[in-house]
PDB file of N, CA, C and O in Angstrom:
ATOM      1  N   MET A   1       0.835  -1.172   0.061  1.00  0.00           N
ATOM      2  CA  MET A   1      -0.031   0.057   0.090  1.00  0.00           C
ATOM      3  C   MET A   1       0.862   1.245   0.086  1.00  0.00           C
ATOM      4  O   MET A   1       0.495   2.306   0.592  1.00  0.00           O
ATOM      5  N   ASN A   2       2.004   1.096  -0.463  1.00  0.00           N
ATOM      6  CA  ASN A   2       3.016   2.332  -0.573  1.00  0.00           C
ATOM      7  C   ASN A   2       2.490   3.342  -1.379  1.00  0.00           C
ATOM      8  O   ASN A   2       2.882   4.488  -1.164  1.00  0.00           O
ATOM      9  N   ASN A   3       1.554   3.108  -2.400  1.00  0.00           N
ATOM     10  CA  ASN A   3       1.058   4.058  -3.326  1.00  0.00           C
ATOM     11  C   ASN A   3      -0.223   4.477  -2.924  1.00  0.00           C
ATOM     12  O   ASN A   3      -0.859   5.190  -3.701  1.00  0.00           O
ATOM     13  N   GLY A   4      -0.743   4.132  -1.764  1.00  0.00           N
ATOM     14  CA  GLY A   4      -2.071   4.390  -1.247  1.00  0.00           C
ATOM     15  C   GLY A   4      -2.318   5.917  -1.113  1.00  0.00           C
ATOM     16  O   GLY A   4      -1.396   6.658  -0.774  1.00  0.00           O
ATOM     17  N   LYS A   5      -3.510   6.366  -1.368  1.00  0.00           N
ATOM     18  CA  LYS A   5      -3.888   7.704  -1.148  1.00  0.00           C
ATOM     19  C   LYS A   5      -5.230   7.736  -0.432  1.00  0.00           C
ATOM     20  O   LYS A   5      -6.138   6.940  -0.671  1.00  0.00           O
ATOM     21  N   MET A   6      -5.288   8.764   0.506  1.00  0.00           N
ATOM     22  CA  MET A   6      -6.619   8.983   1.258  1.00  0.00           C
ATOM     23  C   MET A   6      -7.147  10.316   1.002  1.00  0.00           C
ATOM     24  O   MET A   6      -6.432  11.309   1.143  1.00  0.00           O
ATOM     25  N   ARG A   7      -8.381  10.389   0.627  1.00  0.00           N
ATOM     26  CA  ARG A   7      -9.016  11.653   0.384  1.00  0.00           C
ATOM     27  C   ARG A   7     -10.385  11.674   1.353  1.00  0.00           C
ATOM     28  O   ARG A   7     -11.166  10.728   1.462  1.00  0.00           O
ATOM     29  N   TYR A   8     -10.487  12.864   1.978  1.00  0.00           N
ATOM     30  CA  TYR A   8     -11.763  13.032   2.678  1.00  0.00           C
ATOM     31  C   TYR A   8     -12.605  14.261   2.170  1.00  0.00           C
ATOM     32  O   TYR A   8     -12.201  15.423   2.122  1.00  0.00           O
ATOM     33  N   PHE A   9     -13.829  13.807   1.804  1.00  0.00           N
ATOM     34  CA  PHE A   9     -14.706  14.830   1.263  1.00  0.00           C
ATOM     35  C   PHE A   9     -15.611  15.281   2.454  1.00  0.00           C
ATOM     36  O   PHE A   9     -16.595  14.639   2.822  1.00  0.00           O
ATOM     37  N   GLU A  10     -15.192  16.420   3.009  1.00  0.00           N
ATOM     38  CA  GLU A  10     -15.934  16.934   4.257  1.00  0.00           C
ATOM     39  C   GLU A  10     -17.343  17.156   4.026  1.00  0.00           C
ATOM     40  O   GLU A  10     -18.116  16.639   4.832  1.00  0.00           O
ATOM     41  N   LYS A  11     -17.852  17.882   2.999  1.00  0.00           N
ATOM     42  CA  LYS A  11     -19.175  18.019   2.832  1.00  0.00           C
ATOM     43  C   LYS A  11     -20.093  16.887   2.789  1.00  0.00           C
ATOM     44  O   LYS A  11     -21.243  16.974   3.219  1.00  0.00           O
ATOM     45  N   GLU A  12     -19.598  15.808   2.268  1.00  0.00           N
ATOM     46  CA  GLU A  12     -20.408  14.568   2.009  1.00  0.00           C
ATOM     47  C   GLU A  12     -20.064  13.614   3.166  1.00  0.00           C
ATOM     48  O   GLU A  12     -20.764  12.624   3.379  1.00  0.00           O
ATOM     49  N   ASP A  13     -18.982  13.911   3.915  1.00  0.00           N
ATOM     50  CA  ASP A  13     -18.513  12.939   5.051  1.00  0.00           C
ATOM     51  C   ASP A  13     -18.187  11.663   4.467  1.00  0.00           C
ATOM     52  O   ASP A  13     -18.700  10.659   4.962  1.00  0.00           O
ATOM     53  N   ILE A  14     -17.331  11.547   3.387  1.00  0.00           N
ATOM     54  CA  ILE A  14     -16.868  10.320   2.846  1.00  0.00           C
ATOM     55  C   ILE A  14     -15.370  10.255   2.848  1.00  0.00           C
ATOM     56  O   ILE A  14     -14.723  11.221   2.443  1.00  0.00           O
ATOM     57  N   LEU A  15     -14.785   9.162   3.286  1.00  0.00           N
ATOM     58  CA  LEU A  15     -13.380   8.901   3.293  1.00  0.00           C
ATOM     59  C   LEU A  15     -13.056   7.831   2.174  1.00  0.00           C
ATOM     60  O   LEU A  15     -13.541   6.702   2.247  1.00  0.00           O
ATOM     61  N   HIS A  16     -12.279   8.188   1.205  1.00  0.00           N
ATOM     62  CA  HIS A  16     -11.932   7.245   0.180  1.00  0.00           C
ATOM     63  C   HIS A  16     -10.418   6.928   0.324  1.00  0.00           C
ATOM     64  O   HIS A  16      -9.560   7.804   0.429  1.00  0.00           O
ATOM     65  N   ILE A  17     -10.153   5.496   0.319  1.00  0.00           N
ATOM     66  CA  ILE A  17      -8.864   5.089   0.487  1.00  0.00           C
ATOM     67  C   ILE A  17      -8.503   4.441  -0.816  1.00  0.00           C
ATOM     68  O   ILE A  17      -9.063   3.397  -1.152  1.00  0.00           O
ATOM     69  N   ASN A  18      -7.576   5.022  -1.580  1.00  0.00           N
ATOM     70  CA  ASN A  18      -7.140   4.472  -2.935  1.00  0.00           C
ATOM     71  C   ASN A  18      -5.856   3.680  -2.699  1.00  0.00           C
ATOM     72  O   ASN A  18      -4.841   4.208  -2.247  1.00  0.00           O
ATOM     73  N   ILE A  19      -5.951   2.319  -3.044  1.00  0.00           N
ATOM     74  CA  ILE A  19      -4.712   1.454  -2.735  1.00  0.00           C
ATOM     75  C   ILE A  19      -4.019   1.341  -4.131  1.00  0.00           C
ATOM     76  O   ILE A  19      -2.796   1.214  -4.192  1.00  0.00           O
ATOM     77  N   SER A  20      -4.695   1.380  -5.108  1.00  0.00           N
ATOM     78  CA  SER A  20      -4.172   1.233  -6.647  1.00  0.00           C
ATOM     79  C   SER A  20      -4.865   2.164  -7.541  1.00  0.00           C
ATOM     80  O   SER A  20      -6.036   2.482  -7.336  1.00  0.00           O
ATOM     81  N   ASP A  21      -4.161   2.622  -8.552  1.00  0.00           N
ATOM     82  CA  ASP A  21      -4.757   3.443  -9.575  1.00  0.00           C
ATOM     83  C   ASP A  21      -5.409   2.587 -10.753  1.00  0.00           C
ATOM     84  O   ASP A  21      -5.778   3.073 -11.822  1.00  0.00           O
ATOM     85  N   GLU A  22      -5.492   1.297 -10.417  1.00  0.00           N
ATOM     86  CA  GLU A  22      -6.200   0.451 -11.500  1.00  0.00           C
ATOM     87  C   GLU A  22      -7.736   0.862 -11.719  1.00  0.00           C
ATOM     88  O   GLU A  22      -8.370   1.370 -10.794  1.00  0.00           O
ATOM     89  N   PRO A  23      -8.262   0.642 -12.870  1.00  0.00           N
ATOM     90  CA  PRO A  23      -9.629   0.973 -12.981  1.00  0.00           C
ATOM     91  C   PRO A  23     -10.601  -0.018 -12.188  1.00  0.00           C
ATOM     92  O   PRO A  23     -10.436  -1.238 -12.204  1.00  0.00           O
ATOM     93  N   GLU A  24     -11.610   0.610 -11.507  1.00  0.00           N
ATOM     94  CA  GLU A  24     -12.597  -0.242 -10.894  1.00  0.00           C
ATOM     95  C   GLU A  24     -13.452  -0.891 -11.696  1.00  0.00           C
ATOM     96  O   GLU A  24     -14.078  -0.304 -12.579  1.00  0.00           O
ATOM     97  N   ALA A  25     -13.563  -2.237 -11.450  1.00  0.00           N
ATOM     98  CA  ALA A  25     -14.382  -3.121 -12.289  1.00  0.00           C
ATOM     99  C   ALA A  25     -15.646  -3.582 -11.533  1.00  0.00           C
ATOM    100  O   ALA A  25     -16.634  -4.043 -12.105  1.00  0.00           O
ATOM    101  N   GLY A  26     -15.531  -3.419 -10.204  1.00  0.00           N
ATOM    102  CA  GLY A  26     -16.781  -3.749  -9.397  1.00  0.00           C
ATOM    103  C   GLY A  26     -16.624  -3.411  -7.924  1.00  0.00           C
ATOM    104  O   GLY A  26     -15.516  -3.049  -7.526  1.00  0.00           O
ATOM    105  N   THR A  27     -17.697  -3.507  -7.046  1.00  0.00           N
ATOM    106  CA  THR A  27     -17.697  -3.212  -5.729  1.00  0.00           C
ATOM    107  C   THR A  27     -18.469  -4.190  -4.962  1.00  0.00           C
ATOM    108  O   THR A  27     -19.382  -4.853  -5.453  1.00  0.00           O
ATOM    109  N   VAL A  28     -18.069  -4.266  -3.710  1.00  0.00           N
ATOM    110  CA  VAL A  28     -18.743  -5.234  -2.687  1.00  0.00           C
ATOM    111  C   VAL A  28     -18.936  -4.333  -1.500  1.00  0.00           C
ATOM    112  O   VAL A  28     -18.039  -3.624  -1.044  1.00  0.00           O
ATOM    113  N   GLU A  29     -20.254  -4.406  -0.989  1.00  0.00           N
ATOM    114  CA  GLU A  29     -20.543  -3.812   0.322  1.00  0.00           C
ATOM    115  C   GLU A  29     -20.086  -4.694   1.483  1.00  0.00           C
ATOM    116  O   GLU A  29     -20.630  -5.758   1.777  1.00  0.00           O
ATOM    117  N   ILE A  30     -19.069  -4.175   2.099  1.00  0.00           N
ATOM    118  CA  ILE A  30     -18.547  -4.991   3.269  1.00  0.00           C
ATOM    119  C   ILE A  30     -19.437  -5.038   4.404  1.00  0.00           C
ATOM    120  O   ILE A  30     -19.621  -6.086   5.023  1.00  0.00           O
ATOM    121  N   MET A  31     -20.058  -3.829   4.738  1.00  0.00           N
ATOM    122  CA  MET A  31     -20.921  -3.584   5.763  1.00  0.00           C
ATOM    123  C   MET A  31     -21.613  -2.293   5.389  1.00  0.00           C
ATOM    124  O   MET A  31     -21.170  -1.577   4.491  1.00  0.00           O
ATOM    125  N   PRO A  32     -22.633  -2.015   6.036  1.00  0.00           N
ATOM    126  CA  PRO A  32     -23.326  -0.688   5.760  1.00  0.00           C
ATOM    127  C   PRO A  32     -22.357   0.477   5.863  1.00  0.00           C
ATOM    128  O   PRO A  32     -21.643   0.661   6.848  1.00  0.00           O
ATOM    129  N   ASN A  33     -22.377   1.297   4.723  1.00  0.00           N
ATOM    130  CA  ASN A  33     -21.584   2.506   4.526  1.00  0.00           C
ATOM    131  C   ASN A  33     -20.148   2.348   4.187  1.00  0.00           C
ATOM    132  O   ASN A  33     -19.380   3.304   4.078  1.00  0.00           O
ATOM    133  N   ILE A  34     -19.775   0.950   4.004  1.00  0.00           N
ATOM    134  CA  ILE A  34     -18.409   0.652   3.698  1.00  0.00           C
ATOM    135  C   ILE A  34     -18.387  -0.263   2.439  1.00  0.00           C
ATOM    136  O   ILE A  34     -18.924  -1.371   2.430  1.00  0.00           O
ATOM    137  N   THR A  35     -17.775   0.238   1.449  1.00  0.00           N
ATOM    138  CA  THR A  35     -17.717  -0.370   0.078  1.00  0.00           C
ATOM    139  C   THR A  35     -16.287  -0.606  -0.299  1.00  0.00           C
ATOM    140  O   THR A  35     -15.417   0.259  -0.193  1.00  0.00           O
ATOM    141  N   ALA A  36     -16.063  -1.974  -0.801  1.00  0.00           N
ATOM    142  CA  ALA A  36     -14.813  -2.318  -1.259  1.00  0.00           C
ATOM    143  C   ALA A  36     -14.790  -2.117  -2.783  1.00  0.00           C
ATOM    144  O   ALA A  36     -15.778  -2.461  -3.432  1.00  0.00           O
ATOM    145  N   GLU A  37     -13.778  -1.611  -3.357  1.00  0.00           N
ATOM    146  CA  GLU A  37     -13.631  -1.453  -4.814  1.00  0.00           C
ATOM    147  C   GLU A  37     -12.677  -2.373  -5.269  1.00  0.00           C
ATOM    148  O   GLU A  37     -11.587  -2.484  -4.707  1.00  0.00           O
ATOM    149  N   LEU A  38     -13.034  -3.114  -6.351  1.00  0.00           N
ATOM    150  CA  LEU A  38     -12.263  -4.221  -6.894  1.00  0.00           C
ATOM    151  C   LEU A  38     -11.714  -3.878  -8.242  1.00  0.00           C
ATOM    152  O   LEU A  38     -12.263  -3.003  -8.913  1.00  0.00           O
ATOM    153  N   ASN A  39     -10.617  -4.546  -8.693  1.00  0.00           N
ATOM    154  CA  ASN A  39     -10.162  -4.391 -10.004  1.00  0.00           C
ATOM    155  C   ASN A  39     -10.780  -5.531 -10.886  1.00  0.00           C
ATOM    156  O   ASN A  39     -11.651  -6.241 -10.382  1.00  0.00           O
ATOM    157  N   GLU A  40     -10.389  -5.734 -12.129  1.00  0.00           N
ATOM    158  CA  GLU A  40     -10.925  -6.745 -12.935  1.00  0.00           C
ATOM    159  C   GLU A  40     -10.598  -8.258 -12.534  1.00  0.00           C
ATOM    160  O   GLU A  40     -11.237  -9.228 -12.942  1.00  0.00           O
ATOM    161  N   ALA A  41      -9.533  -8.304 -11.694  1.00  0.00           N
ATOM    162  CA  ALA A  41      -9.099  -9.696 -11.182  1.00  0.00           C
ATOM    163  C   ALA A  41      -9.794  -9.991  -9.731  1.00  0.00           C
ATOM    164  O   ALA A  41      -9.573 -11.023  -9.098  1.00  0.00           O
ATOM    165  N   GLY A  42     -10.688  -8.917  -9.279  1.00  0.00           N
ATOM    166  CA  GLY A  42     -11.317  -9.163  -8.044  1.00  0.00           C
ATOM    167  C   GLY A  42     -10.434  -8.677  -6.808  1.00  0.00           C
ATOM    168  O   GLY A  42     -10.803  -8.859  -5.648  1.00  0.00           O
ATOM    169  N   GLU A  43      -9.365  -8.112  -7.111  1.00  0.00           N
ATOM    170  CA  GLU A  43      -8.454  -7.696  -6.050  1.00  0.00           C
ATOM    171  C   GLU A  43      -8.873  -6.271  -5.512  1.00  0.00           C
ATOM    172  O   GLU A  43      -9.347  -5.414  -6.258  1.00  0.00           O
ATOM    173  N   LEU A  44      -8.672  -6.091  -4.215  1.00  0.00           N
ATOM    174  CA  LEU A  44      -8.937  -4.714  -3.546  1.00  0.00           C
ATOM    175  C   LEU A  44      -8.121  -3.549  -4.063  1.00  0.00           C
ATOM    176  O   LEU A  44      -6.898  -3.553  -3.929  1.00  0.00           O
ATOM    177  N   ILE A  45      -8.754  -2.560  -4.645  1.00  0.00           N
ATOM    178  CA  ILE A  45      -8.067  -1.472  -5.075  1.00  0.00           C
ATOM    179  C   ILE A  45      -8.376  -0.137  -4.312  1.00  0.00           C
ATOM    180  O   ILE A  45      -7.656   0.858  -4.390  1.00  0.00           O
ATOM    181  N   GLY A  46      -9.535  -0.221  -3.556  1.00  0.00           N
ATOM    182  CA  GLY A  46      -9.938   1.050  -2.834  1.00  0.00           C
ATOM    183  C   GLY A  46     -11.054   0.707  -1.876  1.00  0.00           C
ATOM    184  O   GLY A  46     -11.717  -0.311  -2.075  1.00  0.00           O
ATOM    185  N   ILE A  47     -11.292   1.473  -0.878  1.00  0.00           N
ATOM    186  CA  ILE A  47     -12.266   1.516   0.088  1.00  0.00           C
ATOM    187  C   ILE A  47     -12.958   2.875   0.185  1.00  0.00           C
ATOM    188  O   ILE A  47     -12.318   3.927   0.181  1.00  0.00           O
ATOM    189  N   GLU A  48     -14.289   2.815   0.273  1.00  0.00           N
ATOM    190  CA  GLU A  48     -15.022   4.010   0.452  1.00  0.00           C
ATOM    191  C   GLU A  48     -15.827   3.989   1.750  1.00  0.00           C
ATOM    192  O   GLU A  48     -16.582   3.027   1.899  1.00  0.00           O
ATOM    193  N   ILE A  49     -15.771   4.944   2.737  1.00  0.00           N
ATOM    194  CA  ILE A  49     -16.449   4.871   3.852  1.00  0.00           C
ATOM    195  C   ILE A  49     -17.453   6.204   3.905  1.00  0.00           C
ATOM    196  O   ILE A  49     -17.061   7.370   3.947  1.00  0.00           O
ATOM    197  N   VAL A  50     -18.760   5.782   3.896  1.00  0.00           N
ATOM    198  CA  VAL A  50     -19.688   6.854   3.946  1.00  0.00           C
ATOM    199  C   VAL A  50     -20.035   7.159   5.451  1.00  0.00           C
ATOM    200  O   VAL A  50     -20.001   6.227   6.255  1.00  0.00           O
ATOM    201  N   GLN A  51     -20.361   8.409   5.853  1.00  0.00           N
ATOM    202  CA  GLN A  51     -20.412   8.756   7.370  1.00  0.00           C
ATOM    203  C   GLN A  51     -19.193   8.431   7.860  1.00  0.00           C
ATOM    204  O   GLN A  51     -19.204   7.750   8.886  1.00  0.00           O
ATOM    205  N   ALA A  52     -18.086   8.750   7.378  1.00  0.00           N
ATOM    206  CA  ALA A  52     -16.816   8.377   7.817  1.00  0.00           C
ATOM    207  C   ALA A  52     -16.500   9.022   9.290  1.00  0.00           C
ATOM    208  O   ALA A  52     -15.950   8.295  10.117  1.00  0.00           O
ATOM    209  N   SER A  53     -16.792  10.202   9.593  1.00  0.00           N
ATOM    210  CA  SER A  53     -16.481  10.662  10.901  1.00  0.00           C
ATOM    211  C   SER A  53     -17.196   9.934  11.990  1.00  0.00           C
ATOM    212  O   SER A  53     -16.578   9.785  13.044  1.00  0.00           O
ATOM    213  N   SER A  54     -18.389   9.466  11.895  1.00  0.00           N
ATOM    214  CA  SER A  54     -19.116   8.752  12.885  1.00  0.00           C
ATOM    215  C   SER A  54     -18.373   7.349  12.959  1.00  0.00           C
ATOM    216  O   SER A  54     -18.069   6.834  14.035  1.00  0.00           O
ATOM    217  N   PHE A  55     -18.109   6.776  11.722  1.00  0.00           N
ATOM    218  CA  PHE A  55     -17.544   5.385  11.758  1.00  0.00           C
ATOM    219  C   PHE A  55     -16.035   5.402  12.575  1.00  0.00           C
ATOM    220  O   PHE A  55     -15.746   4.542  13.407  1.00  0.00           O
ATOM    221  N   ILE A  56     -15.236   6.392  12.241  1.00  0.00           N
ATOM    222  CA  ILE A  56     -13.934   6.497  12.891  1.00  0.00           C
ATOM    223  C   ILE A  56     -14.157   6.803  14.342  1.00  0.00           C
ATOM    224  O   ILE A  56     -13.508   6.122  15.136  1.00  0.00           O
ATOM    225  N   ARG A  57     -14.949   7.693  14.807  1.00  0.00           N
ATOM    226  CA  ARG A  57     -15.196   7.957  16.135  1.00  0.00           C
ATOM    227  C   ARG A  57     -15.527   6.764  16.852  1.00  0.00           C
ATOM    228  O   ARG A  57     -14.919   6.438  17.872  1.00  0.00           O
ATOM    229  N   ASP A  58     -16.617   5.991  16.283  1.00  0.00           N
ATOM    230  CA  ASP A  58     -16.979   4.741  16.935  1.00  0.00           C
ATOM    231  C   ASP A  58     -15.917   3.687  17.060  1.00  0.00           C
ATOM    232  O   ASP A  58     -15.780   3.065  18.113  1.00  0.00           O
ATOM    233  N   VAL A  59     -15.104   3.457  15.924  1.00  0.00           N
ATOM    234  CA  VAL A  59     -14.028   2.580  16.085  1.00  0.00           C
ATOM    235  C   VAL A  59     -13.012   2.932  17.156  1.00  0.00           C
ATOM    236  O   VAL A  59     -12.489   2.062  17.852  1.00  0.00           O
ATOM    237  N   ILE A  60     -12.736   4.255  17.278  1.00  0.00           N
ATOM    238  CA  ILE A  60     -11.675   4.690  18.247  1.00  0.00           C
ATOM    239  C   ILE A  60     -12.205   4.517  19.551  1.00  0.00           C
ATOM    240  O   ILE A  60     -11.435   4.143  20.436  1.00  0.00           O
ATOM    241  N   ILE A  61     -13.477   4.743  19.829  1.00  0.00           N
ATOM    242  CA  ILE A  61     -14.080   4.642  21.187  1.00  0.00           C
ATOM    243  C   ILE A  61     -14.132   3.112  21.550  1.00  0.00           C
ATOM    244  O   ILE A  61     -13.808   2.701  22.665  1.00  0.00           O
ATOM    245  N   GLU A  62     -14.559   2.306  20.537  1.00  0.00           N
ATOM    246  CA  GLU A  62     -14.612   0.820  20.868  1.00  0.00           C
ATOM    247  C   GLU A  62     -13.242   0.292  21.179  1.00  0.00           C
ATOM    248  O   GLU A  62     -13.113  -0.504  22.109  1.00  0.00           O
ATOM    249  N   SER A  63     -12.204   0.680  20.464  1.00  0.00           N
ATOM    250  CA  SER A  63     -10.804   0.215  20.694  1.00  0.00           C
ATOM    251  C   SER A  63     -10.422   0.727  22.063  1.00  0.00           C
ATOM    252  O   SER A  63      -9.901  -0.044  22.869  1.00  0.00           O
ATOM    253  N   ALA A  64     -10.666   2.037  22.377  1.00  0.00           N
ATOM    254  CA  ALA A  64     -10.169   2.563  23.603  1.00  0.00           C
ATOM    255  C   ALA A  64     -10.819   1.722  24.910  1.00  0.00           C
ATOM    256  O   ALA A  64     -10.139   1.341  25.863  1.00  0.00           O
ATOM    257  N   GLN A  65     -12.175   1.520  24.779  1.00  0.00           N
ATOM    258  CA  GLN A  65     -12.908   0.858  25.754  1.00  0.00           C
ATOM    259  C   GLN A  65     -12.306  -0.693  25.941  1.00  0.00           C
ATOM    260  O   GLN A  65     -12.149  -1.228  27.038  1.00  0.00           O
ATOM    261  N   ALA A  66     -12.008  -1.292  24.679  1.00  0.00           N
ATOM    262  CA  ALA A  66     -11.377  -2.660  24.835  1.00  0.00           C
ATOM    263  C   ALA A  66     -10.122  -2.632  25.577  1.00  0.00           C
ATOM    264  O   ALA A  66      -9.857  -3.438  26.469  1.00  0.00           O
ATOM    265  N   LYS A  67      -9.321  -1.651  25.176  1.00  0.00           N
ATOM    266  CA  LYS A  67      -7.973  -1.634  25.809  1.00  0.00           C
ATOM    267  C   LYS A  67      -8.155  -1.451  27.381  1.00  0.00           C
ATOM    268  O   LYS A  67      -7.610  -2.194  28.198  1.00  0.00           O
ATOM    269  N   ILE A  68      -8.973  -0.392  27.713  1.00  0.00           N
ATOM    270  CA  ILE A  68      -9.164  -0.098  29.069  1.00  0.00           C
ATOM    271  C   ILE A  68      -9.740  -1.315  29.833  1.00  0.00           C
ATOM    272  O   ILE A  68      -9.297  -1.529  30.962  1.00  0.00           O
ATOM    273  N   LEU A  69     -10.637  -2.087  29.348  1.00  0.00           N
ATOM    274  CA  LEU A  69     -11.167  -3.221  29.939  1.00  0.00           C
ATOM    275  C   LEU A  69     -10.106  -4.389  30.110  1.00  0.00           C
ATOM    276  O   LEU A  69     -10.126  -5.168  31.063  1.00  0.00           O
ATOM    277  N   ASN A  70      -9.174  -4.424  29.076  1.00  0.00           N
ATOM    278  CA  ASN A  70      -8.068  -5.419  29.162  1.00  0.00           C
ATOM    279  C   ASN A  70      -7.065  -4.933  30.481  1.00  0.00           C
ATOM    280  O   ASN A  70      -6.581  -5.696  31.318  1.00  0.00           O
ATOM    281  N   LEU A  71      -6.934  -3.766  30.430  1.00  0.00           N
ATOM    282  CA  LEU A  71      -5.808  -3.247  31.424  1.00  0.00           C
ATOM    283  C   LEU A  71      -6.559  -3.519  32.807  1.00  0.00           C
ATOM    284  O   LEU A  71      -5.902  -3.892  33.779  1.00  0.00           O
ATOM    285  N   ALA A  72      -7.822  -3.347  32.883  1.00  0.00           N
ATOM    286  CA  ALA A  72      -8.600  -3.435  34.253  1.00  0.00           C
ATOM    287  C   ALA A  72      -8.654  -4.829  34.801  1.00  0.00           C
ATOM    288  O   ALA A  72      -8.870  -5.080  35.987  1.00  0.00           O
ATOM    289  N   SER A  73      -8.429  -5.791  33.789  1.00  0.00           N
ATOM    290  CA  SER A  73      -8.637  -7.342  34.196  1.00  0.00           C
ATOM    291  C   SER A  73      -7.416  -7.756  34.881  1.00  0.00           C
ATOM    292  O   SER A  73      -7.304  -8.907  35.303  1.00  0.00           O
TER     293      SER A  73
END
């Protein structure tokens, strides 16, 4: 992923992670608001996250809570 690029579209709250400059041949919804972009061979070339600020906030909170619980045990 050395050539990866990230772009955030603030107005739409979309985070796009581009792993490759290859043309997109298809997409797969991984979970609500997260789409994997695939090349002709079915390999991952990008990820799009809609409502990105909420998603990232929730992931950080969940990770922090899990870490705190592990430290408390």
